[in-house]
Every structure is written in C-alpha cells, then in structure tokens.
N, C-alpha and C positions, 0 to 999 in steps of 0.2 A: 317334278316334286329334289326339294333340297332337305339333305340329309344329314342330320344333328348328329353329332358323339358331345355327352354331356360331361365333363371332365371333375370333381368335385368329392373332397374325403366325408364331407357330410350327408349323408343318403337324404336328407328331408331336403337340401337345396337342390338334387339332384332330382328327386322324385314332384320337387315344385316346376322345376324349369319342363321335364319331361310335363306335366297334365299341362303347363301355360302353352307348349309349343305345341303339341298331339292337336291342342285347339286349331289351331290355323292352317285354311286349306292351302295345298302346295308343300308343309314342310312336316320329314319325319325323322321321328328320335330313333338313331337306329342301336343306341347302347348308352351305357352307364358306363363311367370307370371310377373308382375311392382314390386311385394312385395316379401319377405322372408314370412310372414304370407300367401301370397295366392298360394305362391309354397308346403310349405306343410300339406296346403288344396287338393291339386288333384292331390301327390303325390301318394296316395294308390289309388285314381282311375285310373287315367291314368300309372302306372306302369312304369316311366321312366326306362331303364338301363344306363344311363349316363349323369347326372343333368350339364347345364353349370351355373353357378353363379357367378354375381355379388356380390363384399364383403364389395362395400358401398351403401348402400342403407334407404330409410326413413323408422322410425320402425325396425324394425327386420331384423339385417343383416347377412351381409353370415356366420360371425363365426357363429351366434342366430341361423342358417339352422342348420348348422354343427352340432353345439351339440345337436339342437332336433333330429336330425336322426341319432345320436351317443346312446340316450337315448334310441331312440324306443326300442322297448322289445315285440311287437306283438299287437294286439289288434283281433278283432270281425270281421276280413275278410275273405272272402272265404270259411265260416265253422270252422273261428276261427285259420286260419293258417295267422302271420304276414307277413304285408306286406314287399316284398322285397326291401333291402334299394339298392338305386341307387349309382354307384359310381359317383361323382362330382368333377368335374375341376372346380377350380378358376378363374375366368377373373377381372382382375381389375385395374386402373389407380397407382395403388400405389404398393412400393415394400417397408413396411416398417417388419423391422427384426421382432415386436413383430406377426404380423400378420402372416407373410410366418409360421414360426415356430408353432403357435398356430394352422391354419387350417391343416397344414400336421399331427397333434398331432392328430387332430378333427377328421382326415380320409379323408381327401381333396386327392387325386392322384397326382393331377396336379396344377399346380401355374404360370401363367402363365400372363403377363402383356396385356394390350390389343391394346399393338402395335406390338404382336406378328404375325408371316405372316398368312395368312390365312390354308397355308398345313400343317403348326406345328399345328394347333386348330385341323384342321378335325384327323391330325395322332395323336392328346392326345385325341380325340374320341372314335376311334378305338382301344388306347393302354386302357385306362379306360374300354372299356364292356368287354375286357379280366381281370383287373385288373391290368395294366401295369401303367405308370409312363412317361410322359414328361416331363423333368425340364429344361429351358432356362438356360444362364449361368449366367445372374444375380440371378435368386434363388438356384439355386445349390449353388453357393459363399457365397450368405448369412446364406443356411443350415449349410456348413461346417464351416464357422464360428464361427457359435453359436455353436454347436457341439463339437469345436474342444477348446472353450473360456468359454464357459457357461452353457452347457448342457447336461456333461457326467454322470450326476446322473440317465438320464433316456430315454437314447440314440435309445433304441428299439422303443421307442415310438414313432421315425418319422416313421419307416417301418411299411407299411401296413401287414396285416395275408399273404398272398401270400409272402410277398419279406421275411416276416421272414421263409416260409419255405425253398424258395429259399438261405436264406443266411445258415440256417441247413443243407440242402443239401450240400453249397459249404464248410461248416466245415467239413463235412463227408468224405470229398477228391471225389464230384460226377464231373463229368464232363457234359459239358452242355447237351451232349444226354442224358446222364444218369437222367438228371433232367427231361429234357422234359419225357420220357419214365414214371417215377416214378410220377409225378404230373399232366401229362398229357396234354400238352402244346408247342404248338412250338418251336422248336428251336431261333426261331427271336426274340419269346417272350419271351426267359428264356436268351436271353443277352440283353434285355431290362432289363430285372428285376434287372439285372447286374450290369448294368450301374447305374441303379435309386440306388439300396443300396449303389454303390462307392460315390456315387455323394451327399449322404444325411448323409452318415457317415463320411465323408469325407480319404478317404481311399482311398489305391494308387490301390490295386490289388486285387486279388482273393485270396492269399496270407493270408494279413493284413486283408480280411475280415473273413477268416476262424481263424484266433488267436483274432479277434473281438468276433465272436459268440464261440468261448471255454472263455473267460475270461469275457462273459457277462450269461454265463451256460446253454448256450443255448445246446448243446454236450456234454454228458460227455466225459473224460479226454481219456478214454480206447475207445471209438467211434470214436474221431479227428482225423483227415487225414489218415483213414486207410483204404481210397480206394476201 
C-alpha cells in the first residue's frame, strides 16, 4: 500500500486529489495539510511514502518543505531511528525556470502542473513510491534548457540517487535487464529511470548518457562501456 500525504492550501484541491487517489488500488491517502509547517509536523508520525506538495503556499512554501526534508538528519523516532524521508511530487500552477530546477535539486522526483491529467498524477505517485520520476514535456524542456545553457557546473544535482545508480550502470555498458537484476527493480522501472535521466540532462540516447557519466567521473575510464 502506497501511503500518500496531500499538502495544498486550497481545500478543493486537497479533497479532489484525495478522491481521485482513493479510487486507486494500492494507494491510501493518510492525511491532508494546508501548510508546509503542518506537513513537516505530521510527516514523522504519518510516515507517508509519497507527498503531493503544492509549490506556492502562505508561510513555508514547497521549496521550504523540500529544504527541511533534505536537511533532516534523524532524530529520536522509534528508538532513535531517523524518520523515513518520503518521495515528493510537486504540483503547481507555475512553471518558473528557477523553481523547477531548485525543486529537482532539492529532491523532488516529479514536477507537475496542476493541469496534469488525473491518470498522469496517479502514475507519478506509483513511480515515486519506487524512486521513479514523471516529467511533463514542458518541465522536461525547462530542465534540458537549463542544463544546456546555464547549469553545466552541477548537472548531477538534477538526478536522484537512484538515477545516479542507473546512470553509472549505463556507463558500464549494462542492459536494462542487467540493471534490473543488479539494482532489484523491474525492467519498466529501469526504463522510466533512463527516460528521466535523458530528459533531465538533455541527452539523446544511452550512449550520450554513458559518455556524460564518464566525463563526470562516475565510472573510471577502464570500467566504462566494458560490457
């Protein structure tokens, strides 16, 4: 069961998302919050797998929540174990260049306009629960443009830790089937990760991805593309 927390300052949006998600098998909405501050307060107790997060809210906005989640180092929960950090999907009415890139840098797996089709939101929730991303064409275009023209100094920051693992495997010449076995994920999930990597980095294919990983030092030269 995928546990979801909905965070949005508009009650109609929260209730609409709850209604849609609760029709889906294997998804449970464990709570709703109208502010970033409240979300951070309840996440340790509710332990959602996925947070649907509004970007613009009074008080602490979505970027503030993402920063706090990123900076969480643990605490006195369950005998001292740190609270699990949920996957975050940003839902917003705004597609501003800076916000998109910063949200991805801070760990958002998907960044979706609020006009996104319902089935796409559901897909994003299911992918996020397994570390995958869903990017709408407009968002992908912004990321590609930023990486190409202004973000080359830290392009790996756009990738999730799981995507870095997949990229490293690509650089070693691994097939999707081999990556699936090595990382313990389904082949469709691997394909989703590869598509997300290519979109975020503005690359055309797996070969370009492998070359990029080599340039970034993810894989030593003698290991690259050794099949």
